[in-house]
C-alpha positions, 0 to 999 in steps of 0.5 A: 152331280157326282155322288160323293157318297162313293168316297165316304162309303164307310160313313154312309154305311154307319148312317144306313145301319142307324136308319134301319135300327130307327125304323125297326124300333119305331116304324117308318115315317108313315107308321109314326105319323099313323100313331097320331098321338104319343105318350110323353115317354114314347115321344121323348124316346123317339125324339132322342133317337131322331136327334142322334140321327140328325147329329150323324147326318150333319156330320156326313153332309159336312163331309160331302160338302167339303168334298165338293170343289170350291166355287170360283165365284165370290160366295154370296148369301141369297137374301131370305125369301118370304113364303106365303102361308098356305094350307097343306094337306097332310096324308099319313100314308103318303110321306113322299108328298110331305113338305119337310126340311132338314136343319143343318144349323140351329140357334143353340149350335151356332154359338158353340165350338165343335164338341161343346155340349149345350144344355138340353131342356129335357136334361137340364132342369126340366124335371125341376121346373115341372116340380116347381110348376106343380108346387106352385099350382101351375099346369102339369106337364102334358102327357100326350104329344103329336106324332106328326112332327116326329114323322116329318123329321124321320122323313127328312132324315130319310130323304137326306140319306137317299139323295144327299147331293143337293143338300151337300151342294147348298151346304157347301155354298153356305159354308164357303160364305160363312166358314165360321159355321162349319165346326159348330155344326158338329155339336153333339150331346154325349148321351146320343153317342151310344145310340149311334155306337161309340166306335161308329160315332167317332169314326164319323165325327173325326172325319167330319172335324177334319173335313171342316178345315176345308172351309177355314178362311184363315 
């Protein structure tokens, strides 16, 4: 399949610089996993950086999907498949064997227009709720968090960057079937922009916003 990254090289350079910064700060996915347990502040910091990377990657995948030719057949959505539960071993030093996925759509983003910020639990009332729980004698906010979910998100981010073509192809099929979901993909939290860089963020965002018109059914 033609790698459309060559037509958006500047945007992918932004992503490369971000991922290098992310891994320099916190380590590669296997290094994050090896931590096993993180203190709350460190967990929140890594989570914030991952959210920024995922926001940027959704923009780039939308660009790639819009660059693909429109299917000649009527777009259809495949029925949701049910998977049988099975135990999967997790080896911190073998991220290539991890079963990870990259989420292009989220429940909070789906109903929001592009650029409309959603309330983030960590920002909107989390400290207030914590204080209320403590005053009421409820459980205190936990201090320790598992590092593995963050390691999996970092690995998913890296896999999309290394080989965006299959992700873009699946995304294009879904957006041609449900074009109203293209712009909500571009939801972002303003606090994440400085992590990407003001200029770099808007270069990527504006290009993705323009590209989202490719799926407009009107």
